[in-house]
N, C-alpha and C positions, 0 to 999 in steps of 0.2 A: 639573779638570786635573790630574794625578798626578803633574807634573814637580816633582822637590825632595821628594817625602813619603818616610815610612819604612813598611816591612812588618814588623810587629811579630806581629801577630796578626790572625786575620781580620776582626774589627769594624773594622778601621783604614780600611776602604773601602767605601763604601755598596754593595747590591745594585745600583745603576743602575752604579758604577762597573765592579763587577766585569764586569758583561753588556758594558762598552762592552770591557774587556779579552779578551773573549770572542769579541766579533765580529773585534776587531781581528786575534787568534791565527788565526781561520778564513778572514782575507783572507790570511795569511801561508801557510797550511797551501795555500791555493788556488794561489798564485803566488808559487813560489820565491825569485824576483827583487823581490817587493816588501819594501819596506824594504832589500834589500840594500846595504850599503856607508852605511848611514844613520847608524851610530854611528862612523864612520870618525874615527880620532884621539881616542875616548875610552877610558879604560881603567877594568876591572872589577876589583876585588881579591876575591879569594874567600878567606877567613880560616877554613879547617877545623881546630877543634880537637878533631874526633871523625871517624873515618872516614867515608867516603861513594863512591859510585859516582855513581849515577843524580842527586842534587842537584848535587854538584858539577860532573862533568862535561856535564851538560844546561845548568847557566848557562854555563859557558866556550864549549861548543857554538853556545848562544844569541847569545852577544857576538862568537865570530869570524864568524857568518853574519851578524849586522848591521855587520860591517865593523870591529869595536873589536877590543881587544886584552884581554890580563888576566895578572896579576900575583897570588902569594899563595902560600900552602903549603896542603898537605895532611894534617898532622899537627902538634900541638904542639910536638914536638920540634925542629923546624927553624925556628921563632921564639924571639923573645927571651921568651915566655912561660916557656920552660923555664930561663930564670936568674932568675924572678920577677918580670919585667915585668907590672904591672897592667893588666887589658884597658881601662880608661880609657886608658892610655898609649899603647896597641897601636893603638886607634882613632884617638886622636888625630893619631900617626905616620903611620899608613896614608891618611889624610884628605889630607894634604897632598900623597899621590902619584895617586889614584883617582879617579874620577869617581863612583863608588859601591861599595858593600860587601856583599858577602854573607857571612855569617857563620854556623858552625854551632858550637855550644859544648854541652858535657854539662849546664851549670848553668842550670836555670830561671832566667829573667829576665835572663839574660845578653845577648839580643838590646835588651831594654829601654834597658838601662846603656847598651851600646855607641850606641843611638840619642839619648843624653842630650850625648855627648861628641862626635859626629861632625857634621861640615860638609859632608857629603854625604850621599845617600839611604843608609839602611841596611835590609837585605832579612834575615829570618830563615832560614837554612836550616835551623832545627829548633835548639830550645832544650832539651836533657834530655828529661823525660817531659809538654813543657808545650804548645809551639806547633809547627806546621808549615805557614805558611800558605801557602808555593807550590806546596807537595803538594795543599794543599787546592783551588788555582785549579785546579791540575792535574786532579783528581778531579772537581770540577764540569764542567770543560770535557768531559770525557770522558762523563759521565752527559748534558752536552747536547748533544754529539755522537750519540750511542748512544741515547737515549731521546727527545730532544726537547724537555725539559722537566725541571722541579724539582716544582713541585708535586704533591700528592696522592700522590708515591711512597711505596712501605715501603721503607725501607732498612735491612739487616740487616751488623751488625758483630759479626766473631767471631774468637775469640782472645785475644790480651793487650789486653785495654780497659781494664786500670788503667793500665800504662805508656807505652801506644801515643797519642804526640802528636798522629799524623797522624788516629788515630781522636778526639781530644779535639776538635781542629780542625776536622775535617768536621763533627762533629756539633753544632758550635756554628754553622758557617755554615748549614747545613740547616734549622737552628731559625728563620732568618730568613724561610724560603719557607713558602706557604701549605699546610695539609694534609698535612703531612710526618708521617710515623710511623716512629719507628726502634726498633729490635729491638736488644740487646744480648745477645751469645750468649757465655758463656764461665762457666769456674769460680769458685766465690765468690772463688776469692783474687786473680782477675785481673777483677773486676768495674768496673765504668767508677766512675771516682770519684763521689762525692757532689754535688762541687761544679758538676758537668754535668749530672747528673739532681736533684737538688733544686735547684740555683742557676739555672742556664741554661735548661736544658728547662724547668721549670717556671714560670718567669718570661714564658718564651716563648708558655706553653701549648702545647707540643708532646705530642702524644702519644708514648709510649714504652713498651715492655715489656722485663723482664728474666727470661732462661731460660740454663737449662745445658743444653738439649735444640735443636739444629740442626737436626735431622728434622722435629722438631714445625713447625716455622715457615718450612721451606725453601720450600713451594708458595704462602705469603703473600708471599715479597719481589719487589720490581723491582731491586734491585741487593743483592747479595751482595759485603761489603767483608770478606776475610780478610786477619788478620795473623800475623805470626808470635810467638812466646814470644821477648821480647828477653834475651838470655843475659846481655847486659853491663848490665842495669837489677837483678840480683839479687845480693843479697849472700849468699844461701846457695846453693852449686851441689845440694844434695840437693833442693830444691825447685823449681828450674828442671829437673832430670832428671824429675823427680816429674808437670810441669806442660806440657814441651815437647812432647808428644805429645797433646794434650787433643782438637784437632778435626783430622782430617785430611779434605781435600774430595776425593773418588772418583767415578769416573762412577757408580757404585751409588748413593750418594747423592745425584749430579745428578739423577737419575730422579724425584724430587719437583717439580724446581725447574720453573718456569713457561719455556716454550718463548724469550722474549723477555727472561727476566731476564741480567742482565749480572753478570761476575765481576770485582770489579777487587781489586786487592792493589797496595800502596806499594811491596813488593820493598825488600829482598832476599826471596826465599822460600828457606825451609831444606826441609821437607817439609810443610808444612802444607794445600798443594795437590799432589796425585799428580801425576807428568809425564802420566799418561793425560787428565787435565783439558785439558791445554795445545790438543789437537787439536777440543775442543768449541766450535761457533761464538760460546758466551755466554762464553767466557774471552775478557776485554779487557785484560789487565794489561799485554802489551805495546804495544798499541794506546794504553793509558794511559800509557805512557813516552813516548811519540813526542810525545802531546800537550802533555808537560810541557816538553818544548823549545820548543813554539809558543806555549806561553802564556808560557813565561819571556823569550822574545823579545820578545811583547808588552808585557810588565811594564816590561824594561828599558829599551826603547824611548820606553815613557810616562815613566818615571822619571826618564830622561835628556832628555825635553822634545823628542826628534825628531820625535814626530806629534803 
């Protein structure tokens, strides 16, 4: 049972619990009326201290489709944080109004702090460059729906692997499955942090490779996870400009990929995937967006105890 639980990072749920969420999401996808109105009378607070389109709107869409309602803010200037209110006090206050809280915050560890003060379930909608567990659920559901399984897959991560919280969360989650091989493709300045490779992956016995050449490994991949170089994480504009176009996926580069490889991207996209690639049947990033709503419907209904 997930009722009343927090989701701060992917390890909060077991593989079996995640599989249960995926099965529930697939039932919702198959039957749009399944669980409709199940959350009537419930309120979801969306507290976004950082801009978001997909995460915030998919959570709101999920709650509305379940029959519930939403309240909250889309940027910190419209909250009392702009007056200096502490995160703990904000969470204590919102816990008095809502049945569950989804929060995005630019500070690593903010979701953990929120979970300690909340009297209702807290879901991490992204905390700095640390974790993004519901994007991970979205990514895993997409892989399950399009590839059918996780075990034995080779997954490539390309782009900003240093600051990419979606990369960190998904790599950690995938390390729990059997026979997974991860390939990290980035310039040296944006390589995946050692706490992921030398800590989590090494401890799990997960095979991994680091390279700066996408073309050399393209033919080995079952899944290619593209990410943008995140301007908002850079302190130096010159570094951002120098690195932002490091990897651009084109139809020419796709010629080396397997016919059954799938391309994922947490979005937003800047220019790291050329528009011409959208017509490739292997491009799954907009399907991925829709699966995000289904898995968040499954998550909310489970945390609120209506299933």
